[in-house]
Structures are given as structure tokens and as C-alpha cells.
C-alpha positions as CSV (number, residue, x, y, z in Angstrom):
1,M,61.7,-49.1,-13.2
2,S,65.3,-46.8,-11.5
3,S,64.7,-45.5,-7.8
4,S,65.4,-41.9,-9.3
5,E,62.6,-42.8,-11.7
6,D,60.9,-44.0,-8.7
7,S,61.8,-41.3,-6.8
8,L,60.5,-38.6,-9.9
9,Y,57.4,-40.1,-10.2
10,I,56.6,-39.8,-6.5
11,R,57.1,-36.4,-6.7
12,R,54.9,-36.0,-9.7
13,F,52.4,-38.0,-7.6
14,Y,52.3,-35.7,-4.6
15,F,52.8,-32.5,-6.5
16,L,50.0,-33.5,-9.1
17,M,47.9,-34.2,-5.4
18,N,48.1,-31.3,-4.2
19,S,48.0,-29.1,-6.6
20,C,44.8,-30.0,-6.0
21,T,42.8,-26.4,-4.0
22,T,40.1,-28.9,-2.8
23,P,40.3,-32.0,-0.9
24,L,41.7,-35.5,-3.0
25,V,41.5,-38.5,-1.0
26,I,42.9,-42.4,-2.1
27,V,40.9,-45.5,-0.5
28,D,41.9,-49.0,-1.4
29,E,39.0,-51.4,-1.8
30,E,38.4,-52.0,1.6
31,G,37.9,-48.1,1.9
32,R,40.9,-47.7,4.0
33,I,42.5,-43.9,3.5
34,V,46.3,-44.7,1.2
35,E,46.9,-40.9,0.6
36,A,45.2,-37.6,0.8
37,N,46.4,-34.2,-0.3
38,S,47.3,-31.4,1.9
39,S,43.4,-29.3,2.2
40,F,42.2,-33.2,3.4
41,W,44.4,-32.9,6.2
42,D,43.6,-29.3,6.7
43,I,40.4,-30.2,7.3
44,F,40.4,-32.5,10.6
45,S,43.8,-29.9,12.1
46,S,41.6,-28.6,14.7
47,G,40.4,-31.9,15.4
48,N,44.4,-32.2,16.6
49,E,43.9,-34.9,14.1
50,F,48.0,-35.0,11.6
51,E,48.7,-38.0,8.5
52,G,49.9,-40.5,10.5
53,E,47.3,-41.0,12.1
54,L,44.5,-40.7,9.7
55,R,46.2,-42.7,7.3
56,N,45.1,-46.4,7.2
57,R,41.7,-44.8,8.9
58,S,38.3,-46.1,7.9
59,I,36.9,-43.5,5.3
60,F,33.1,-44.5,6.6
61,S,34.6,-42.4,9.6
62,F,34.6,-39.3,7.8
63,L,31.7,-39.4,5.9
64,D,27.3,-38.8,6.4
65,Q,25.4,-42.3,5.9
66,T,24.2,-41.2,1.9
67,A,27.9,-40.6,1.3
68,G,29.1,-43.5,3.1
69,D,26.2,-45.9,0.9
70,E,27.9,-44.7,-2.0
71,I,31.1,-44.9,-2.0
72,R,30.3,-48.4,0.0
73,K,28.1,-49.0,-3.7
74,I,31.4,-48.6,-5.8
75,L,33.3,-50.1,-4.2
76,R,31.8,-53.6,-4.4
77,Q,31.4,-52.3,-8.8
78,R,34.1,-54.5,-10.0
79,S,33.4,-53.3,-12.9
80,M,33.0,-49.8,-13.3
81,V,33.6,-47.4,-16.0
82,G,33.8,-43.9,-15.7
83,N,33.3,-41.2,-12.7
84,F,30.4,-41.0,-10.2
85,T,28.8,-38.2,-8.6
86,F,26.9,-37.7,-6.2
87,S,25.9,-35.3,-2.5
88,G,26.8,-36.1,0.2
89,S,28.3,-34.5,4.2
90,L,31.8,-35.0,5.5
91,V,31.7,-35.6,9.6
92,V,34.2,-33.2,11.3
93,N,34.1,-33.2,14.9
94,E,30.4,-34.3,15.2
95,K,29.5,-31.1,12.5
96,Q,28.3,-32.0,8.7
97,I,29.8,-30.7,6.1
98,K,27.7,-30.3,3.0
99,S,30.0,-31.8,0.2
100,K,29.7,-32.7,-3.9
101,F,31.5,-35.6,-4.5
102,K,33.3,-37.2,-7.4
103,V,34.9,-40.9,-7.5
104,S,36.7,-42.8,-9.8
105,Y,39.0,-46.5,-10.5
106,Y,42.8,-46.5,-11.0
107,C,44.8,-49.1,-11.0
108,D,48.2,-50.7,-11.4
109,E,49.6,-51.6,-14.7
110,Y,49.1,-55.1,-14.2
111,D,45.0,-54.7,-12.4
112,S,46.3,-55.9,-9.2
113,K,45.8,-53.6,-7.3
114,R,42.7,-51.4,-7.8
115,E,42.5,-48.1,-5.2
116,V,39.3,-45.2,-5.5
117,M,40.1,-41.6,-5.5
118,I,37.5,-39.3,-4.0
119,N,37.7,-35.8,-5.0
120,I,35.2,-33.5,-2.6
121,N,34.3,-30.3,-3.1
122,P,32.9,-29.1,0.2
123,L,29.9,-26.3,-0.2
124,P,29.9,-23.0,1.3
125,K,27.5,-22.7,4.3
126,Y,25.8,-19.4,3.4
127,T,24.5,-18.0,6.7
128,I,23.4,-13.7,7.4
129,E,23.7,-12.9,11.1
130,P,19.7,-10.9,11.2
131,P,21.8,-7.4,11.4
132,D,23.2,-8.1,7.7
133,L,20.1,-9.3,6.7
134,I,17.9,-6.5,7.6
135,R,20.6,-3.8,6.0
136,Y,20.4,-5.8,2.8
137,L,16.6,-5.5,3.2
138,G,16.5,-1.7,4.1
139,E,19.5,-1.1,2.0
140,M,20.3,-3.4,-1.6
141,L,16.2,-5.2,-2.0
142,L,13.1,-2.0,-0.5
143,P,13.9,0.4,-1.8
144,H,14.3,-1.6,-5.6
145,V,10.5,-2.4,-4.9
146,P,8.1,0.4,-5.3
147,M,6.3,-0.3,-2.4
148,T,6.5,1.8,1.1
149,S,7.5,-0.5,3.3
150,Q,9.4,-0.1,7.3
151,I,11.5,-2.3,8.8
152,I,11.4,-1.8,12.9
153,G,13.7,-3.8,15.3
154,I,13.1,-5.4,18.1
155,N,13.0,-2.5,20.4
156,K,10.6,-0.9,18.4
157,K,12.5,1.1,17.1
158,V,12.4,2.4,13.3
159,I,15.7,1.7,11.3
160,Y,14.7,1.8,8.1
161,S,12.0,4.1,6.2
162,I,12.0,3.6,2.4
163,N,9.8,4.6,-0.3
164,W,8.3,7.1,1.5
165,N,7.1,9.2,-1.2
166,D,5.2,6.9,-2.3
167,L,2.7,7.3,0.5
168,P,-0.9,8.9,-0.9
169,L,-0.3,12.4,-0.4
170,P,-2.5,12.9,2.6
171,L,-0.9,10.5,4.5
172,R,2.8,12.1,4.1
173,D,3.2,14.4,7.8
174,I,4.0,11.0,9.2
175,S,7.4,11.1,10.6
176,Q,9.8,8.6,9.0
177,E,10.7,7.8,12.4
178,E,7.6,7.0,13.4
179,R,5.9,3.2,12.8
180,I,3.7,3.4,10.1
181,C,1.6,0.5,11.3
182,C,0.6,2.2,14.5
183,Y,0.1,5.5,12.8
184,L,-1.9,4.2,9.8
185,L,-4.2,1.9,12.6
186,R,-4.6,5.2,14.9
187,K,-6.3,7.2,11.9
188,G,-8.7,4.6,11.3
189,K,-9.4,4.7,13.8
190,K,-9.0,1.1,15.1
191,S,-8.1,1.0,18.9
192,G,-5.3,-1.8,20.8
193,E,-2.5,-3.4,20.4
194,C,-0.6,-2.3,18.1
195,V,-0.1,-5.1,14.6
196,C,4.0,-4.6,15.2
197,D,3.6,-5.5,18.9
198,R,1.7,-8.5,18.0
199,V,4.3,-9.7,15.0
200,I,6.9,-9.2,17.2
201,K,5.4,-11.0,20.0
202,E,4.0,-14.1,18.2
203,G,6.3,-14.3,15.0
204,K,3.7,-14.7,13.0
205,T,2.5,-12.8,9.3
206,S,-0.4,-10.3,10.0
207,I,-2.4,-8.3,7.7
208,E,-4.8,-5.0,8.3
209,E,-6.7,-3.3,5.5
210,V,-7.6,0.3,7.5
211,Y,-9.9,2.9,5.9
212,I,-8.2,6.8,6.6
213,E,-11.0,10.1,5.7
214,K,-8.7,12.8,5.5
215,G,-10.9,15.8,4.7
216,A,-13.1,15.3,1.3
217,E,-9.8,12.6,1.0
218,Q,-10.7,9.0,1.1
219,I,-7.7,6.3,1.1
220,W,-7.9,2.3,1.4
221,A,-4.9,1.0,2.6
222,V,-3.9,-2.5,3.0
223,F,-0.1,-3.6,5.3
224,V,1.6,-6.3,6.0
225,V,3.7,-7.2,8.5
226,V,6.5,-9.7,8.7
227,P,9.0,-11.2,11.0
228,I,13.1,-11.0,10.5
229,Y,14.0,-14.8,11.7
230,G,17.4,-15.4,13.4
231,E,19.0,-18.6,12.5
232,D,18.4,-19.5,16.4
233,N,14.6,-18.7,14.9
234,S,14.4,-15.6,17.4
235,V,12.2,-12.1,15.9
236,Y,14.6,-9.8,15.4
237,G,12.4,-7.9,14.1
238,V,9.7,-6.8,11.2
239,L,8.8,-6.1,7.7
240,S,6.1,-3.4,7.5
241,T,4.1,-2.6,3.6
242,V,2.1,-0.4,2.6
243,N,-0.2,-0.8,-0.3
244,N,-2.8,2.0,-1.1
245,V,-5.8,-0.1,-2.5
246,T,-8.3,3.5,-3.0
247,E,-8.9,3.3,-6.4
248,E,-10.2,-1.1,-6.2
249,R,-12.2,0.0,-3.6
250,K,-13.4,3.7,-5.3
251,L,-14.1,1.4,-8.6
252,A,-16.1,-0.8,-6.2
253,K,-17.8,1.0,-4.6
254,G,-18.8,3.4,-7.2
255,V,-19.5,0.3,-9.4
256,E,-21.8,-0.4,-6.2
257,E,-23.7,3.3,-5.9
258,Y,-24.4,2.7,-9.9
259,L,-25.8,-0.6,-9.8
260,N,-28.3,1.0,-6.8
261,V,-29.1,4.1,-8.4
262,L,-30.4,1.2,-11.7
263,R,-32.0,-1.1,-9.0
264,D,-34.4,2.2,-8.0
265,S,-35.2,3.8,-11.3
266,S,-38.5,2.7,-12.9
267,M,-40.0,0.5,-15.8
268,D,-37.4,0.9,-18.0
269,S,-33.7,0.3,-16.5
270,Q,-36.2,-2.9,-15.9
271,L,-37.2,-3.5,-20.0
272,L,-34.1,-5.5,-21.0
273,P,-34.6,-8.1,-18.1
274,V,-38.6,-8.8,-18.4
275,L,-38.0,-8.8,-21.8
276,I,-35.5,-11.7,-21.8
277,R,-37.7,-13.0,-19.4
278,H,-41.0,-13.0,-21.8
279,L,-38.9,-14.2,-24.2
280,N,-37.0,-17.3,-22.4
281,E,-40.3,-18.4,-21.7
282,P,-41.3,-19.6,-25.0
283,I,-38.7,-20.7,-26.2
284,S,-38.3,-23.7,-23.3
285,Y,-42.1,-24.7,-23.9
286,I,-40.9,-24.7,-27.3
287,L,-38.0,-27.1,-26.5
288,G,-39.7,-28.9,-23.8
289,S,-43.0,-29.4,-26.1
290,L,-40.4,-30.6,-28.9
291,G,-39.2,-33.1,-27.4
292,L,-42.0,-35.2,-26.1
293,L,-43.1,-35.0,-29.9
294,M,-39.6,-36.5,-31.4
295,E,-40.3,-39.4,-29.7
296,D,-43.6,-40.2,-32.1
297,V,-42.9,-38.9,-35.8
298,S,-41.0,-40.6,-38.8
299,L,-37.8,-40.3,-39.2
300,E,-38.4,-37.6,-42.2
301,K,-40.6,-34.8,-39.4
302,S,-38.1,-35.5,-36.7
303,K,-35.1,-34.0,-39.1
304,I,-37.7,-31.6,-39.0
305,L,-38.2,-31.3,-35.8
306,A,-34.4,-31.6,-34.8
307,K,-34.0,-28.2,-37.3
308,I,-36.3,-26.2,-35.3
309,K,-34.9,-27.4,-32.0
310,Q,-31.2,-26.2,-33.5
311,K,-32.4,-22.6,-33.8
312,C,-34.7,-22.6,-30.1
313,E,-30.7,-23.3,-28.9
314,E,-29.4,-20.5,-30.8
315,Y,-31.7,-18.2,-30.4
316,K,-31.8,-19.1,-26.6
317,E,-28.2,-19.1,-26.1
318,I,-28.2,-15.6,-28.0
319,I,-30.7,-14.1,-25.6
320,N,-28.1,-15.7,-23.1
321,R,-25.5,-13.9,-24.4
322,V,-26.2,-10.7,-24.7
323,S,-27.7,-10.2,-21.1
324,S,-25.2,-11.7,-19.6
325,F,-23.0,-8.2,-22.0
326,S,-26.2,-6.0,-20.6
327,G,-26.4,-7.1,-16.8
328,E,-28.7,-4.3,-15.2
329,V,-28.6,-2.2,-18.2
330,S,-26.1,0.3,-18.4
331,D,-26.8,3.1,-19.8
332,S,-23.6,5.8,-18.0
333,F,-20.0,6.1,-17.5
334,L,-17.2,6.8,-14.8
335,T,-14.2,7.9,-14.6
336,T,-12.3,4.2,-13.9
337,E,-8.3,3.8,-13.4
338,I,-7.8,0.7,-16.0
339,N,-5.3,-1.4,-13.7
340,A,-7.6,-1.5,-10.5
341,L,-11.0,-2.0,-13.0
342,V,-8.5,-5.4,-14.8
343,R,-7.4,-6.4,-11.1
344,S,-10.9,-6.4,-9.4
345,M,-13.0,-7.4,-12.2
346,V,-10.7,-9.3,-15.0
347,L,-8.2,-11.1,-13.6
348,P,-10.0,-13.2,-10.8
349,V,-11.9,-14.8,-14.0
350,F,-8.2,-16.8,-15.4
351,S,-6.3,-16.6,-12.0
352,K,-6.7,-19.9,-12.6
353,S,-6.4,-21.2,-15.5
354,G,-5.4,-25.1,-16.4
355,D,-2.9,-26.0,-18.4
356,K,-2.9,-22.7,-20.2
357,K,-2.2,-19.8,-17.7
358,V,-2.9,-16.3,-18.7
359,V,0.0,-13.1,-17.7
360,F,-1.5,-9.8,-17.4
361,R,1.4,-6.9,-17.8
362,F,-0.1,-3.9,-16.4
363,S,1.0,0.0,-17.0
364,H,3.3,1.5,-14.5
365,A,1.4,4.6,-13.5
366,P,-2.2,5.1,-12.7
367,F,-4.9,5.8,-16.0
368,Y,-8.4,6.6,-16.3
369,I,-10.9,5.5,-19.5
370,S,-14.5,6.7,-19.7
371,C,-16.7,3.3,-19.4
372,S,-19.1,1.2,-18.1
373,P,-16.8,-0.6,-15.7
374,S,-19.5,-4.0,-15.4
375,Q,-19.6,-4.3,-19.5
376,F,-16.2,-3.2,-20.2
377,A,-15.0,-6.0,-18.2
378,Q,-16.9,-8.5,-19.7
379,A,-16.0,-7.3,-23.3
380,L,-12.4,-7.5,-21.8
381,I,-12.8,-11.6,-20.5
382,E,-14.1,-12.5,-23.8
383,I,-11.3,-10.9,-25.7
384,I,-9.1,-13.1,-23.4
385,K,-11.0,-16.0,-23.3
386,N,-10.7,-16.2,-27.3
387,G,-7.2,-16.1,-27.0
388,Y,-7.1,-18.5,-24.3
389,R,-9.3,-20.9,-26.8
390,Y,-7.1,-21.0,-29.6
391,A,-4.0,-20.9,-27.5
392,K,-1.5,-23.1,-27.4
393,R,0.5,-22.8,-24.3
394,E,0.0,-18.8,-22.7
395,V,-2.1,-15.4,-23.8
396,L,-0.4,-12.6,-22.7
397,V,-2.2,-9.0,-21.4
398,S,-0.6,-6.5,-21.6
399,L,-1.8,-2.5,-20.4
400,E,0.1,0.5,-22.1
401,C,-0.3,3.9,-22.1
402,K,0.7,5.9,-25.4
403,E,0.5,9.6,-25.4
404,D,-3.4,10.0,-25.1
405,E,-3.7,6.2,-25.6
406,L,-4.5,3.8,-23.5
407,F,-3.7,0.3,-25.5
408,I,-4.8,-3.0,-24.3
409,T,-3.5,-6.4,-26.4
410,V,-4.3,-9.3,-25.8
411,D,-1.7,-11.6,-27.0
412,D,-1.7,-15.2,-27.8
413,D,0.8,-18.5,-29.2
414,G,-1.9,-20.5,-31.5
415,E,-2.4,-20.2,-35.0
416,G,-2.6,-17.0,-35.7
417,V,-5.7,-15.2,-37.8
418,S,-5.9,-15.4,-41.4
419,P,-6.1,-12.5,-43.7
420,E,-9.5,-14.1,-44.8
421,L,-11.0,-13.9,-41.2
422,S,-9.5,-10.7,-39.8
423,S,-11.5,-8.7,-41.7
424,R,-14.7,-11.0,-41.2
425,I,-13.7,-11.7,-37.5
426,F,-16.4,-8.7,-35.1
427,V,-18.7,-9.3,-37.2
428,P,-22.3,-10.5,-35.5
429,F,-23.4,-14.8,-35.5
430,F,-20.0,-14.8,-37.5
431,T,-18.2,-18.6,-36.8
432,T,-15.6,-20.9,-37.9
433,E,-17.0,-23.5,-34.4
434,K,-20.2,-23.3,-35.2
435,I,-20.8,-26.9,-35.3
436,S,-19.1,-26.9,-31.6
437,G,-21.8,-24.5,-30.3
438,H,-20.0,-20.9,-30.7
439,L,-22.3,-18.5,-32.2
440,G,-20.2,-15.3,-33.0
441,L,-21.2,-13.1,-30.7
442,G,-18.2,-12.6,-28.0
443,L,-16.4,-10.8,-30.4
444,S,-19.0,-8.7,-32.1
445,L,-20.3,-7.7,-28.8
446,A,-17.0,-6.5,-27.4
447,K,-16.5,-4.6,-30.0
448,S,-19.9,-2.6,-29.9
449,I,-19.0,-1.8,-26.0
450,V,-15.2,-0.6,-27.6
451,D,-17.0,1.5,-30.2
452,S,-19.2,3.4,-28.1
453,M,-16.4,4.0,-25.7
454,G,-14.6,5.9,-28.7
455,G,-11.9,3.9,-29.1
456,T,-10.4,0.9,-31.7
457,I,-10.1,-3.0,-31.5
458,S,-7.9,-5.1,-34.9
459,V,-6.6,-8.0,-34.9
460,G,-3.0,-8.9,-36.2
461,R,-0.4,-11.5,-36.0
462,S,1.1,-11.9,-32.1
463,A,5.1,-11.4,-31.7
464,L,4.2,-14.9,-29.6
465,G,3.2,-16.6,-33.2
466,G,-0.6,-16.4,-32.7
467,A,-3.4,-14.0,-33.0
468,S,-2.9,-10.2,-31.3
469,F,-5.9,-8.7,-30.1
470,T,-5.4,-4.5,-29.9
471,I,-8.0,-1.5,-27.9
472,R,-7.2,1.4,-27.9
473,L,-8.7,3.4,-25.8
474,P,-8.9,7.6,-24.9
475,I,-7.4,8.6,-21.8
476,V,-9.4,10.9,-19.0
477,E,-7.1,13.0,-17.5
478,K,-8.0,12.8,-14.0
479,I,-7.8,16.0,-13.0
480,S,-6.5,17.7,-9.4
481,M,-7.8,19.9,-6.9
482,G,-7.3,23.4,-8.0
483,D,-9.1,26.5,-7.5
484,I,-10.7,28.6,-10.7
485,V,-10.6,32.1,-11.4
486,K,-13.7,33.8,-12.1
487,Q,-14.5,36.8,-14.2
488,R,-18.4,37.8,-14.2
489,N,-19.3,37.6,-18.2
490,S,-17.8,34.8,-18.9
491,I,-20.0,31.4,-20.3
492,L,-18.7,28.1,-21.3
493,I,-21.1,26.5,-23.7
494,V,-20.8,22.4,-23.3
495,E,-23.4,20.6,-25.7
496,D,-22.7,18.5,-28.7
497,D,-24.9,19.8,-31.3
498,E,-23.3,21.9,-33.4
499,D,-26.0,23.5,-34.9
500,L,-27.4,24.4,-31.2
501,V,-24.1,26.1,-29.7
502,E,-24.1,28.2,-32.8
503,I,-27.4,29.4,-32.0
504,L,-26.6,30.0,-28.2
505,R,-23.7,31.5,-29.2
506,T,-24.8,33.8,-30.9
507,S,-28.0,34.9,-28.4
508,L,-26.0,34.9,-25.2
509,E,-22.8,36.9,-27.0
510,K,-25.7,39.4,-28.6
511,E,-26.2,39.3,-24.6
512,G,-23.2,40.9,-23.7
513,F,-21.4,37.0,-23.0
514,C,-17.5,36.2,-23.5
515,V,-18.7,33.1,-25.2
516,Y,-16.6,30.1,-25.0
517,T,-17.5,26.5,-26.5
518,S,-16.7,22.9,-27.1
519,V,-19.6,19.8,-28.6
520,D,-17.3,17.0,-25.7
521,C,-16.4,16.9,-21.7
522,E,-12.6,17.2,-22.5
523,K,-11.9,19.7,-24.5
524,A,-14.1,21.2,-21.8
525,K,-12.0,20.4,-19.1
526,E,-9.4,22.0,-21.6
527,I,-10.8,25.4,-21.5
528,I,-11.5,25.8,-17.6
529,L,-8.5,24.7,-16.8
530,S,-7.2,27.3,-18.9
531,V,-9.6,30.5,-18.9
532,P,-11.2,32.0,-16.8
533,I,-15.0,30.2,-16.7
534,S,-18.2,32.5,-14.4
535,Y,-21.0,30.2,-16.2
536,I,-21.2,26.8,-17.8
537,I,-23.8,25.3,-19.7
538,L,-23.8,21.9,-19.6
539,D,-25.8,19.5,-22.1
540,L,-26.2,16.3,-21.0
541,L,-24.9,14.5,-23.6
542,Y,-26.1,11.1,-22.7
543,S,-27.1,9.9,-25.9
544,D,-24.6,9.9,-27.8
545,N,-21.8,10.5,-26.0
546,P,-22.2,9.8,-21.5
547,T,-20.3,12.2,-20.0
548,G,-22.5,14.7,-19.1
549,I,-23.1,13.5,-15.6
550,Q,-19.3,12.6,-14.5
551,F,-18.4,15.6,-15.7
552,Y,-20.2,17.7,-13.5
553,E,-19.5,15.8,-10.9
554,E,-15.4,16.3,-11.8
555,I,-15.7,19.7,-12.3
556,T,-18.2,20.4,-9.1
557,Q,-16.4,18.0,-6.9
558,K,-12.8,18.3,-7.6
559,L,-12.2,21.4,-9.4
560,K,-14.9,22.7,-7.5
561,F,-16.9,24.6,-9.8
562,P,-20.2,25.8,-8.3
563,K,-23.3,24.2,-9.1
564,D,-25.5,27.0,-8.9
565,K,-23.1,28.4,-11.3
566,I,-24.6,25.7,-14.1
567,V,-27.3,25.5,-15.9
568,I,-28.3,22.2,-17.1
569,I,-30.1,22.0,-20.2
570,T,-31.4,17.8,-21.4
571,G,-33.4,16.4,-24.3
572,D,-33.1,12.6,-21.8
573,T,-35.9,13.0,-19.5
574,A,-37.3,10.8,-19.9
575,S,-35.0,8.2,-18.8
576,P,-34.7,7.2,-15.1
577,F,-31.1,7.5,-14.5
578,T,-31.3,11.7,-15.6
579,R,-33.8,11.8,-13.6
580,N,-32.3,10.8,-10.6
581,F,-29.5,12.4,-11.6
582,L,-31.7,16.1,-11.8
583,K,-33.8,15.8,-8.2
584,K,-30.4,14.7,-6.5
585,I,-28.3,18.5,-8.0
586,S,-29.3,22.0,-7.0
587,S,-27.9,23.0,-10.2
588,P,-31.1,24.9,-12.4
589,F,-31.8,22.1,-15.8
590,L,-34.5,23.6,-18.8
591,E,-35.8,20.8,-20.7
592,K,-35.4,20.4,-24.7
593,P,-36.9,21.4,-26.7
594,F,-36.6,25.1,-25.1
595,D,-37.7,28.7,-26.1
596,M,-34.0,30.7,-26.4
597,E,-35.9,33.6,-24.1
598,D,-36.7,30.8,-20.9
599,L,-32.8,29.8,-21.0
600,K,-31.9,33.9,-20.8
601,L,-34.2,34.3,-18.5
602,L,-33.2,31.4,-16.6
603,I,-29.1,33.0,-16.8
604,S,-30.2,36.2,-15.8
605,R,-31.7,34.2,-12.1
606,V,-28.2,32.3,-11.8
607,V,-25.6,35.1,-12.5
608,E,-28.4,37.7,-10.1
609,G,-27.5,34.8,-7.7
């Protein structure tokens, strides 16, 4: 090669090396630096090193232990083919720069001179100073999180107040400059040091729950206070978030009160548990006796006894399943927020679901249904368990409102349900797994409960590939607070017997009343909200559509309709639940069957006051 060609080769070599924007260094078989590009020299310029002093230095003096060991391993591999990549650190002025290394051999045409090329890609060091972090949280992240939040500085001053309109309405009188955690503790009548002061002092996350009564409103709130740390591990402030758990707590309280009523009631409510207990006793005796008999009989007779034993086991399982669904027998419905019900009574059952997962997608807004919470929760659990049994990896439970209906879908990624089976899957005792002991009661009982709520349940093909169970339920509108415009001669009849409604309408119109009628409670609420009503005749609707009691509580508590302007008519006084309800209220009532003159007399007394 001529000197001019050699010069051109060298210029090309340096041009290619320096066109690489990341540090590039060539070392010999001993690890001494032969050449390096400008990006490599620039790293050490602050250390008063220069190219002449770095050349021939050992590369290992610029690497941490991890990177150095990897380079030594590569230099020992004489027959290396291809590239090696690994992570490690450059060491510059005793500081380490985390980097990615890419290493490859190259040699001259006679394979007499072997050198290694090392390409170094320093990783950027991402550090966020406390002011930047606080600004990012307050302006970029937290506004998109649907929770009321505050960021409080080390000086205990509020820096950001976010999503203030997500606070319960009775709490919105708090100034955004006031610390929300201190305000909630004060309203919850908890004394002592505020949580945020303690978190700033101790640097530990704190979770508190408070109960607040404000007028007629009851509020439960959980707030979490988290320290915000700087790079030096000092606390620079706190993040405080508030979660309104009022609906969950009201649900739990309502169910508790309902169960207390059942415990206090008489023989009727205890009938099923007593019946179950008395059925279990003889079946247990039969099973025990069969075990003894089968020890001393012929093979033929033992087969017969084994069949009897199998049937007894099935009857016992049936009783257990019915008992688990009925719980403490429920005939009364509560207006229940569906998200709260599922979170508190269904989700915990599947929180640890083994090798398969159950995912819940809740509705963005609260929706209310009329149900027996424990029974509906058990029905939904049965449907999810069915999906879990046949799923391969996942069950997806979704809650969504469409117009005036709530849709709950349970999808799995199993094999699905064939068209032949879909028409029989809700039939009592139908099962494809009799050998494994399944009785085929779960889905049929779940369907019965959904039907009793005025809903439907169907099965189809899931987008996940398996079965998709869809529950459709009517939504109950939660009535807002308000006064009712009263008109002396208007009366509303809420009765599910249409023949009786016509008789009452005709009779009361003759008495000069302007009569409105409704055969169900939901339509009756619409009438009350749109028409001035003076008096109400209310059938408790307990036998067919048990929402009359809840309707009474809603219009008297939420709409402030006077209790002394409501006349109760019912044919269900044999029920202990109804008797208990009638004892607690101040409204007059008349037991069916009644004489029309008795009703007119009672209404005239109500009108006269």
C-alpha cells in the first residue's frame, strides 16, 4: 500500500470512528487503549486528562468490576465470533456512569494482530428534583386520577388542590387552601395531631377513616397521606387523597339492620333453618347406618346400598346449596349501589383466585338496583364460579349501564357453551358433570334470584372465546332531596292489583279526589316528582314485587313526604317482617280484605288531620 493510500485509509478510519456519537474505544489483547474517538476523550476532559495521557492506559481503570470482568472474559476467548453485549459502568472521577457495552473483535489480514472494539452507550440518569416532582404530580398526573387530592409542602401550606368537585357535596364548603386531612379529622371529631404533620415528621404513609354527620347526611371517607421524598431521602411534602366510601358503608349497615330484623322476628323467618336442620338429622342417620350395613352384606346388596347412599349424599348437597342461597331467609329488597355491593360482597371471594385470574371492571358512575344484597351477591358468585371452572386463564366481570338497565357480563376464555346446552343450562339439576358431584343447582338458583328482581339472564359467546353470561336488571333512580308541592284534593294509589285499583279510583273520584294510580313503585315515584300529590294509598306490594317498604322509606326520608298523609293497605300482616315494619311507622294502615267504607273513613280522618 502506498503512503498516499495509507494516509487515505487512516483518515477514513478516524472519520468513521468520530462519526460515532457514543464513546468508541479500541484495545489490544492486554486491554491497553490503542485508539478512541472524541466522544470517549470528552468524557474525561473534566478530569484534566488528555488524549496523549489516556492512550496506552489500561481500559480496566475506567470500568467497574462488572464491566471489567466481562471484557477480560472476551479477551480470553480467542475464537470469538459475533458481538457481545452486556451492562456495566464507566468510572469517571470515582463516579460510575451506568452504560450498555457492545464488544467485537477485529484483526489484520494476517490474523497476527488482534484487537477489540468497545462501543459504550452511557445510560441517561433520570433524576427529578422535589419541586419538579411536585409540579408533575399536581399538574400532569393527579388531575387525571378521579379522586380528590392535595399536595402539602414541608411548610404545611397547600400547594395543589385537585378534583375538588369529587368531594361529597356536604364537604365542599372547605376552602381549597385548607388541609383536607385536618378538616376531615376535625369534622369526624378526632382530636390530636393531624395526620399530615405526623407523616412529615415520621416519613411513613398513614391511612385513616372518618365518619361525618352533616345535617341529615352521613358520610364515610378514607384518606391516605403519603410522604414525598427527595433524592436525599428528606420529606419535601405529602400527598393526601380522599376516597368516598359512603355507599359501601351504607350497604353494610343496611344489610346488618336487615339481618337484625330477621333475627328479632318470630317463627316464620326461622322456618327454613329449622326445616333444614330436621332434614339433615335423618339423612345423617341414614348415611351412618348405610356405612355399617355395607360391611356385612353381599356384593349385590352392597350395590343397592351404595346407590341409596349416593342419593342421600345428593339430597344433603341440595339442602346445603339451598341453605347457602337463602342465608337468613330474605323476602325484602333494599335499594343498593351495585359497585359497592360487588366490591364488598363478591370481589373478596375472588381476590386470591389461584392460577386463573378474575378481573372486575366497574361502572364509572354509581347505579342503584333493588335487591336482597346477600342473595344477589351469592347469585353473582355462582355465575362467576361457573366461568372460573371452565376458564383457561381469565374471567372478566363487567358492569355497565345502557339507558335504564344495568348490564353485568361474566366472560371466560374457556370452550364456551354449545347451542344444545344453552337452552338447558338454567334448568334445575341439569349438569354435564354428575360424575364429579356437581348437582346443577347453582345457575338455576341464580336465575331464580335474577328473575325475582325483574331481570333476565342469558348465555352466549364471549369475546374471550368462551361463554358469556349477561344479567340485565332495571335501574332504580336515586331520588334527590326536594320538597313536594301539595294539593289538597289529589291522591295517589299505589297498588299491584289492577281490579282493586279501578274500584278505589271510582270510589274516591266520587268523593271529589283527583286520583292518580300506579301498579308499581317506580312509576309512582315519577308521578310524585311531576305532579302535586296530597295523599298516598300504598300497598306494600310485598308478595309479588317487594319494593313497597323501600318506596315508603324513600318518599318519607328523601322526599320528606309526610308520614301522616300515607295510608298503608296490605294483606301481608302474617309476615313478621311486615308486622315489624308496621310497628315502627306512624302512618295509619288497613288490613286486606277491608270494607270500602272503612277505607273512606280512614282517609277522611287523615284529610282532617
